C-alpha positions as CSV (number, residue, x, y, z in Angstrom):
1,X,0.0,0.0,0.0
2,X,3.0,2.3,-0.4
3,X,2.2,5.5,-2.2
4,X,4.1,6.6,-5.4
5,X,4.7,10.0,-4.0
6,X,4.2,12.2,-0.9
7,X,1.5,14.9,-1.1
8,X,2.9,18.2,0.1
9,X,-0.4,19.9,-0.4
10,X,-3.1,21.5,1.9
11,X,-5.4,18.5,1.3
12,X,-6.1,15.9,0.1
13,X,-2.9,14.9,1.8
14,X,-0.8,11.9,2.5
15,X,-2.4,9.6,5.0
16,X,-1.1,6.8,7.1
17,X,-1.2,3.2,5.9
18,X,-3.5,2.3,8.8
19,X,-6.0,5.0,7.8
20,X,-6.0,3.6,4.2
21,X,-6.3,0.0,5.4
22,X,-9.5,0.4,7.4
23,X,-11.3,1.4,4.2
24,X,-11.1,-2.3,3.0
25,X,-14.2,-3.2,5.0
26,X,-17.7,-2.3,3.8
27,X,-20.3,-0.8,6.1
28,X,-24.1,-0.5,6.1
29,X,-25.5,3.0,6.6
30,X,-28.4,1.7,8.7
31,X,-26.4,-0.6,10.9
32,X,-26.1,0.3,14.6
33,X,-22.4,-0.4,14.7
34,X,-21.8,2.1,11.9
35,X,-24.1,4.7,13.4
36,X,-22.3,4.4,16.7
37,X,-19.1,5.0,14.9
38,X,-20.6,8.3,13.6
39,X,-21.7,9.3,17.1
40,X,-18.2,8.6,18.4
41,X,-16.7,10.8,15.6
42,X,-19.1,13.6,16.5
43,X,-18.2,13.4,20.2
44,X,-14.5,13.3,19.5
45,X,-14.7,16.4,17.2
46,X,-16.4,18.4,19.9
47,X,-13.8,17.4,22.5
48,X,-11.1,18.5,20.1
49,X,-12.8,21.8,19.6
50,X,-13.5,22.9,23.2
51,X,-13.5,22.0,26.8
52,X,-17.0,23.4,27.1
53,X,-18.4,20.3,25.4
54,X,-22.0,20.5,26.5
55,X,-22.6,23.8,24.6
56,X,-21.5,22.4,21.2
57,X,-22.4,19.7,18.8
58,X,-20.9,18.4,15.6
59,X,-22.7,17.8,12.3
60,X,-21.2,15.8,9.4
61,X,-22.1,16.7,5.8
62,X,-21.4,14.8,2.6
63,X,-19.1,16.3,0.0
64,X,-16.0,18.4,0.0
65,X,-15.4,21.1,2.6
66,X,-17.0,23.7,0.3
67,X,-20.2,21.8,0.5
68,X,-20.2,22.2,4.3
69,X,-19.4,25.9,4.0
70,X,-22.4,26.4,1.7
71,X,-24.6,24.3,4.0
72,X,-23.7,26.5,6.9
73,X,-24.2,29.8,5.0
74,X,-27.4,28.6,3.5
75,X,-28.8,27.4,6.9
76,X,-27.5,29.7,9.5
77,X,-28.3,33.1,7.9
78,X,-32.1,33.9,8.0
79,X,-33.9,34.4,4.7
80,X,-35.3,37.7,6.0
81,X,-33.3,40.3,7.9
82,X,-30.0,38.4,7.7
83,X,-26.9,40.0,6.4
84,X,-23.4,38.6,6.3
85,X,-20.1,40.4,6.7
86,X,-17.5,38.5,4.7
87,X,-13.8,39.1,5.6
88,X,-11.6,38.0,2.7
89,X,-8.0,38.0,1.7
90,X,-7.8,35.1,-0.7
91,X,-9.6,32.6,-2.9
92,X,-11.5,30.9,-0.2
93,X,-13.0,34.0,1.2
94,X,-13.8,35.0,-2.3
95,X,-15.5,31.6,-2.8
96,X,-17.8,32.5,0.1
97,X,-18.7,35.7,-1.7
98,X,-19.6,33.6,-4.8
99,X,-21.7,31.2,-2.6
100,X,-23.7,34.1,-1.1
101,X,-24.4,35.5,-4.5
102,X,-25.9,32.2,-5.7
103,X,-27.8,31.7,-2.5
104,X,-29.2,35.3,-2.5
105,X,-27.8,36.2,0.9
106,X,-27.3,39.9,1.6
107,X,-23.7,40.7,2.2
108,X,-21.1,43.3,2.8
109,X,-17.4,42.5,2.0
110,X,-14.2,43.7,3.6
111,X,-11.3,42.7,1.4
112,X,-7.6,42.8,2.2
113,X,-4.6,42.1,-0.1
114,X,-3.9,38.4,-0.5
115,X,-0.4,38.7,1.1
116,X,-1.7,40.5,4.2
117,X,-3.7,39.5,7.2
118,X,-7.3,40.7,7.6
119,X,-7.6,44.3,8.7
120,X,-9.4,44.4,12.1
121,X,-9.8,48.1,12.0
122,X,-11.6,48.0,8.7
123,X,-13.8,45.2,10.0
124,X,-14.6,47.2,13.1
125,X,-15.5,50.2,11.0
126,X,-17.9,48.2,8.9
127,X,-19.6,46.7,11.9
128,X,-20.0,50.2,13.3
129,X,-21.3,51.6,10.0
130,X,-23.8,48.9,9.2
131,X,-26.0,47.7,12.1
132,X,-28.0,45.5,9.7
133,X,-25.1,42.9,9.8
134,X,-26.2,39.8,11.7
135,X,-23.3,37.4,10.9
136,X,-19.6,37.6,10.4
137,X,-17.5,35.0,8.5
138,X,-13.7,34.7,8.4
139,X,-11.3,32.1,6.9
140,X,-8.7,31.2,9.6
141,X,-5.9,29.8,7.4
142,X,-6.2,31.2,3.9
143,X,-4.4,28.5,1.9
144,X,-4.3,30.8,-1.2
145,X,-1.1,32.0,0.4
146,X,-0.6,30.3,3.8
147,X,-1.5,33.3,5.8
148,X,-3.0,32.7,9.3
149,X,-5.7,35.3,10.0
150,X,-6.5,36.6,13.5
151,X,-9.8,34.7,13.7
152,X,-10.0,34.8,17.5
153,X,-9.6,38.6,17.6
154,X,-12.2,39.1,14.7
155,X,-14.7,36.8,16.5
156,X,-14.3,38.7,19.7
157,X,-14.8,41.9,17.8
158,X,-17.9,40.6,16.2
159,X,-19.3,39.5,19.5
160,X,-18.8,43.0,20.9
161,X,-21.3,44.1,18.3
162,X,-23.6,41.1,19.1
163,X,-23.0,39.2,15.8
164,X,-23.1,35.5,15.1
165,X,-19.7,34.2,14.1
166,X,-18.7,31.7,11.4
167,X,-15.1,30.5,11.0
168,X,-13.8,28.5,8.0
169,X,-11.1,26.5,9.7
170,X,-10.8,24.1,6.8
171,X,-7.1,23.9,6.7
172,X,-6.3,24.7,10.4
173,X,-8.6,22.7,12.6
174,X,-6.7,19.7,14.1
175,X,-3.4,21.3,13.3
176,X,-3.6,24.6,15.1
177,X,-4.8,24.9,18.7
178,X,-8.1,26.7,19.3
179,X,-11.2,26.5,21.6
180,X,-14.4,27.5,19.9
181,X,-15.9,28.7,23.2
182,X,-12.8,30.8,24.2
183,X,-12.6,32.2,20.6
184,X,-16.3,33.1,20.5
185,X,-17.0,30.9,17.5
186,X,-20.6,29.9,16.9
187,X,-20.0,27.8,13.8
188,X,-16.6,26.3,12.9
189,X,-16.2,24.5,9.5
190,X,-13.6,22.0,8.5
191,X,-13.1,18.8,6.4
192,X,-12.1,15.2,6.8
193,X,-9.0,15.4,4.5
194,X,-7.1,18.2,6.3
195,X,-5.2,18.3,9.5
196,X,-7.0,15.4,11.1
197,X,-5.4,13.4,8.2
198,X,-8.4,11.5,6.9
199,X,-9.5,11.1,3.2
200,X,-11.8,13.3,1.1
201,X,-15.6,12.7,1.3
202,X,-17.2,14.9,4.0
203,X,-16.9,18.1,5.9
204,X,-18.2,19.0,9.3
205,X,-19.5,21.9,11.4
206,X,-18.9,22.3,15.1
207,X,-21.8,24.4,16.2
208,X,-23.2,26.2,19.2
209,X,-26.1,23.9,19.9
210,X,-28.5,26.7,20.8
211,X,-27.5,28.8,17.8
212,X,-28.1,25.8,15.5
213,X,-31.5,25.0,17.1
214,X,-32.6,28.5,16.1
215,X,-31.9,27.8,12.4
216,X,-35.0,25.6,11.7
217,X,-36.6,26.7,8.4
218,X,-33.7,28.8,7.2
219,X,-32.2,26.4,4.7
220,X,-32.1,27.3,1.0
221,X,-31.4,23.8,-0.1
222,X,-32.8,20.4,0.6
223,X,-29.6,18.4,0.6
224,X,-27.5,21.1,2.2
225,X,-29.8,21.7,5.2
226,X,-27.4,21.7,8.2
227,X,-30.2,21.9,10.7
228,X,-32.1,18.9,9.3
229,X,-28.9,16.9,9.1
230,X,-28.3,17.7,12.8
231,X,-31.8,16.7,13.8
232,X,-31.5,13.4,12.0
233,X,-28.2,12.6,13.6
234,X,-29.6,13.5,17.0
235,X,-32.9,11.7,16.8
236,X,-31.7,8.6,14.8
237,X,-28.4,8.0,16.8
238,X,-25.9,8.9,14.1
239,X,-28.0,8.2,11.0
240,X,-27.4,10.6,8.0
241,X,-30.4,11.9,6.1
242,X,-29.0,10.5,2.8
243,X,-26.4,7.9,1.9
244,X,-23.2,8.7,3.8
245,X,-19.6,8.0,2.7
246,X,-19.1,5.0,5.0
247,X,-15.5,4.1,4.1
248,X,-14.5,7.7,4.5
249,X,-16.1,8.0,7.9
250,X,-14.3,4.8,9.1
251,X,-11.0,6.2,7.8
252,X,-11.7,9.5,9.7
253,X,-12.4,7.6,12.9
254,X,-9.1,5.9,12.6
255,X,-7.4,9.3,11.9
256,X,-8.9,10.7,15.0
257,X,-7.5,7.8,17.0
258,X,-4.1,8.4,15.5
259,X,-4.3,12.1,16.3
260,X,-4.9,11.2,19.9
261,X,-2.1,8.7,19.9
262,X,0.3,11.3,18.5
263,X,-0.4,13.5,21.5
264,X,-3.3,15.6,20.3
265,X,-3.4,18.9,18.5
266,X,-0.5,20.5,20.5
267,X,2.0,17.8,19.4
268,X,0.7,17.7,15.8
269,X,1.0,21.5,15.6
270,X,4.6,21.2,16.8
271,X,5.3,18.6,14.0
272,X,3.8,20.8,11.4
273,X,5.6,23.9,12.6
274,X,8.9,22.1,12.6
275,X,8.2,20.9,9.1
276,X,7.5,24.5,8.0
277,X,10.5,26.0,9.7
278,X,12.9,23.5,8.3
279,X,11.3,23.9,4.8
280,X,11.7,27.7,4.8
281,X,15.3,27.5,6.2
282,X,16.3,25.1,3.6
283,X,14.5,26.9,0.7
284,X,16.1,30.2,1.7
285,X,19.5,28.6,1.7
286,X,18.8,27.4,-1.9
287,X,17.9,31.0,-2.9
288,X,14.1,30.9,-2.7
289,X,12.0,33.6,-0.9
290,X,8.7,33.3,1.0
291,X,5.7,35.5,0.2
292,X,4.2,35.8,3.7
293,X,6.1,37.4,6.7
294,X,6.9,35.0,9.5
295,X,4.6,36.9,11.9
296,X,1.5,35.6,10.3
297,X,2.7,32.6,8.3
298,X,0.7,29.4,9.1
299,X,2.4,26.0,9.7
300,X,0.0,24.6,7.1
301,X,1.3,25.7,3.7
302,X,4.0,28.1,2.5
303,X,4.0,30.2,-0.7
304,X,7.4,30.7,-2.4
305,X,8.1,33.3,-5.0
306,X,9.5,32.3,-8.4
307,X,13.2,33.0,-8.7
308,X,13.6,36.5,-10.2
309,X,15.0,37.0,-13.7
310,X,15.3,33.3,-14.5
311,X,13.8,30.9,-16.9
312,X,12.2,28.9,-14.1
313,X,8.8,27.3,-14.9
314,X,6.6,25.7,-12.4
315,X,5.5,22.8,-14.6
316,X,9.1,21.6,-15.2
317,X,9.9,22.0,-11.5
318,X,6.7,20.2,-10.5
319,X,7.2,17.2,-12.9
320,X,10.8,16.8,-11.8
321,X,9.8,16.7,-8.1
322,X,7.0,14.3,-8.8
323,X,9.4,11.9,-10.5
324,X,11.4,11.9,-7.3
325,X,8.4,11.2,-5.1
326,X,7.1,14.7,-4.1
327,X,3.9,16.5,-5.2
328,X,3.6,20.3,-4.5
329,X,1.0,22.9,-5.4
330,X,0.9,25.7,-7.9
331,X,0.4,29.3,-6.7
332,X,-3.1,30.7,-6.6
333,X,-2.7,34.5,-6.3
334,X,-2.9,36.9,-9.2
335,X,-0.3,39.6,-8.7
336,X,2.9,37.6,-8.3
337,X,4.1,34.2,-9.5
338,X,4.3,31.7,-6.6
339,X,4.2,28.0,-5.9
340,X,3.2,26.4,-2.6
341,X,4.5,23.5,-0.5
342,X,2.3,22.0,2.3
343,X,3.5,20.7,5.6
344,X,0.5,18.8,6.8
345,X,-0.5,15.1,6.6
346,X,1.6,12.1,7.3
347,X,4.8,14.2,6.7
348,X,7.8,14.4,9.0
349,X,10.9,16.6,9.1
350,X,12.9,13.7,7.5
351,X,10.6,14.1,4.5
352,X,11.3,17.8,4.3
353,X,15.0,17.2,4.3
354,X,14.7,14.7,1.5
355,X,12.6,17.1,-0.5
356,X,15.2,19.9,0.0
357,X,17.9,17.5,-1.3
358,X,15.8,16.8,-4.4
359,X,15.3,20.5,-5.0
360,X,19.0,21.1,-4.6
361,X,19.7,18.5,-7.2
362,X,17.1,20.1,-9.5
363,X,18.9,23.4,-9.3
364,X,22.3,21.8,-10.0
365,X,21.0,19.8,-12.9
366,X,19.0,22.7,-14.4
367,X,21.4,25.5,-14.0
368,X,20.2,27.0,-17.3
369,X,16.8,27.7,-15.7
370,X,18.4,29.8,-13.0
371,X,20.7,31.8,-15.2
């Protein structure tokens, strides 16, 4: 079951052999054993998210993480008298803007440059200016660049104005320490195939139970009705409304166990941070430069600038690394040329050192590209 290459991406990511192996068994969606597995996943997620466990619940939703983002937006914000403040500095904040346009949700948007953190002063000014705002959403780790936004401070700010808070923690939950209660987060969204190191197939929302109970009748979609999914899981002991990704859920359960065995989020965060620090150190020694300042660089993924005044092309670089067993990510921002290297998943500092050796060999072998 050895992989051909290591995924150095923000997800899907490289998983452990044991996570992959548990998918070899089939499960029935109606079976009590499977539904108890779902309930255990929900319970473990809440325990990862907060020590104030009685106040929160976890709801699983089929599809990629974006499906769950859309489910939350379409369910949490009332059809009448609801208005969302979207704080964006990258592609995933911009995707939220697109979703609200399709869903017909009233919004106001505060945009910041992609290479900068979200501007709390501008957000505060917008909250003060527009009392019609009822909800605030922020992307914690914007994987467009790797920037780590001040989600805790923004949620505290939103609460000072009495707003309901939504945090897209897709690429950070499980890899960066947070407590949804301490951070004043009402709805946190993440996905199976990110820092918990499962495989793609579902996302989840960790929600303030009382806030979610107030969302009955809000949904703009039948399938993406977060409230109805929650009620079904509560009343039918872990049953999903429609066919669930059984193998993916079992793999995620195994991944949760392995996160606990590793030492929890604190230890995993240290591993990711070490990966990222060693990566940047080595890349800078090879002549590459990072896009994001260290002060708000996440341990999840790092953007590197193309070497200046060279014949460097990402495609040639990518294919060369892939042949040597490493897959990286292209850049996603519009104003400068970048590529990205992820540090999450079943990736250790030894892998980073091997990668750096391969990149060094590429530079030596392809000197004409760096002339």
